[in-house]
C-alpha positions in Angstrom: 82.3 119.8 72.1 85.4 121.1 70.2 87.9 123.5 71.7 88.5 126.7 69.8 91.8 126.7 67.8 92.9 130.0 69.5 92.5 128.3 72.9 94.7 125.4 71.9 97.3 127.7 70.3 97.3 129.9 73.4 97.8 126.9 75.7 100.7 125.7 73.6 102.4 129.1 73.5 101.9 129.5 77.3 103.3 126.0 77.9 106.4 126.9 75.9 106.8 130.1 77.9 106.4 128.4 81.3 108.7 125.6 80.3 111.3 128.1 79.1 111.1 130.0 82.4 111.4 126.7 84.4 114.4 125.8 82.3 116.0 129.1 83.1 115.4 128.5 86.8 117.3 125.3 86.7 114.6 122.7 86.4 116.1 119.4 85.2 115.1 119.2 81.6 117.2 116.5 80.0 117.0 112.8 80.7 120.6 111.7 79.8 119.3 108.2 79.1 122.0 105.5 78.8 120.0 103.6 76.2 119.7 106.4 73.7 121.3 104.4 70.9 118.6 101.7 71.2 115.9 104.3 71.4 117.3 106.0 68.4 117.5 102.9 66.3 114.1 101.5 67.3 112.3 104.8 66.8 113.9 106.2 63.6 110.7 105.6 61.6 108.5 107.7 63.9 111.1 110.5 64.0 110.5 111.0 60.3 106.8 111.8 60.7 106.3 115.2 59.1 109.7 115.3 57.6 110.4 115.7 53.8 110.2 112.2 52.5 107.3 111.2 54.7 105.3 114.3 53.7 105.9 113.8 50.0 105.0 110.1 50.2 101.8 111.1 52.1 100.9 113.6 49.5 101.5 111.1 46.7 99.3 108.5 48.4 96.5 111.0 48.8 96.8 112.0 45.2 96.8 108.4 44.0 94.3 106.8 46.4 91.8 109.6 47.3 90.5 111.6 44.4 88.1 113.4 46.7 91.0 115.0 48.5 93.5 115.7 45.7 92.7 119.4 46.1 94.3 119.2 49.5 97.7 118.0 48.4 99.2 121.4 47.6 97.9 122.9 50.9 99.3 120.0 52.8 102.7 120.4 51.2 102.6 124.2 51.7 101.6 123.8 55.4 104.4 121.3 56.3 107.2 122.8 54.2 106.1 126.3 55.1 106.3 125.4 58.8 109.7 123.9 58.3 110.9 127.1 56.6 109.5 129.3 59.4 111.1 127.0 62.1 114.5 127.2 60.4 114.3 131.0 60.1 113.3 131.3 63.8 116.2 128.9 64.8 118.7 131.1 62.9 117.3 134.3 64.4 117.2 133.1 68.0 120.2 130.8 68.1 119.3 128.8 71.2 121.9 126.3 72.2 120.8 122.7 72.4 120.9 120.6 75.6 124.2 119.0 76.6 126.3 121.6 74.7 128.4 124.4 76.0 126.2 127.3 76.8 123.1 125.0 76.7 119.8 127.0 76.7 121.4 130.3 76.0 120.0 132.4 73.1 122.9 133.6 71.1 121.0 135.7 68.6 120.9 135.8 64.8 123.2 134.0 62.4 122.5 132.8 58.9 125.2 130.1 59.0 124.1 126.6 59.8 125.3 125.6 63.2 123.3 122.6 64.6 124.4 123.2 68.2 122.6 126.6 68.3 119.4 125.7 66.4 117.2 124.4 69.2 114.2 126.7 69.4 111.7 125.9 68.0 111.9 122.1 67.3 111.3 121.8 63.5 110.6 118.1 63.8 107.8 118.9 66.3 106.5 121.8 64.2 106.4 119.8 61.0 104.8 116.8 62.7 102.1 119.0 64.1 101.5 120.7 60.8 101.1 117.3 59.1 98.7 116.1 61.8 96.6 119.3 61.5 96.2 118.8 57.8 95.6 115.1 57.8 93.1 115.5 60.7 91.1 117.9 58.6 91.1 115.5 55.7 90.5 112.3 57.7 88.8 113.2 61.0 88.2 109.5 62.1 92.0 109.0 62.1 92.9 112.3 63.9 93.9 110.5 67.1 96.4 108.3 65.1 97.9 111.4 63.4 98.3 113.2 66.8 99.8 110.2 68.5 102.4 110.0 65.8 103.1 113.8 66.1 103.4 113.5 69.9 105.7 110.5 69.6 107.9 112.4 67.1 108.0 115.4 69.4 108.7 113.3 72.6 111.6 111.6 70.9 113.3 115.0 70.4 113.3 115.4 74.2 114.1 111.7 75.0 117.2 112.0 72.7 118.3 115.3 74.3 118.0 117.1 71.0 115.6 119.8 72.4 114.4 121.5 75.5 110.7 120.9 76.4 109.9 124.5 75.6 111.4 124.0 72.1 109.0 121.1 71.5 106.0 123.0 72.8 107.0 126.0 70.7 107.4 123.8 67.7 104.0 122.2 68.1 102.5 125.7 68.5 104.2 126.9 65.3 103.1 123.9 63.3 99.6 124.1 64.6 99.2 127.8 63.8 100.9 127.7 60.4 98.9 124.7 59.2 95.6 126.4 60.2 96.6 129.6 58.5 97.5 127.7 55.3 94.3 125.6 55.5 92.2 128.8 55.8 94.2 130.4 53.0 93.4 127.5 50.7 89.7 127.4 51.8 90.1 124.0 53.7 89.1 125.3 57.1 
């Protein structure tokens, strides 16, 4: 039995909203781990899942090793990079301050200048990782669990390293999931 895509997307969006409300009510949402340096060094590779170099290498490997799925390389790139672009636009429009910074959690509103401290919602790492997992899961269903484990690890690291609020991560996953499905449909893959 498969769960309808709109159900998954609705649950992700609702989770992001509930987490945002809990964050506003003062729920502790950062871990402030003392061993972040070790965690960062040991997990650097998984944090790149869905990012530019990883996505391009993935597309090149599909192109070189799987002629049956070459047609999906452009949609895969469009889904991941399109998701990243949308996440960046939303970050600039909303201006949510990252955890551990002055004004943490506050939405400052639009700006088109890059200011990392105010680009928290949605998590673009989580969004891109989710988009890549959606696309790869469509192409290689037997490996879907592996792709999603990588995406969840990438997203969890954003929280563990105090780079994002839990709602940023849930919102990013929802954005990546939705964008990848729209792109896949647009290219006739879904």
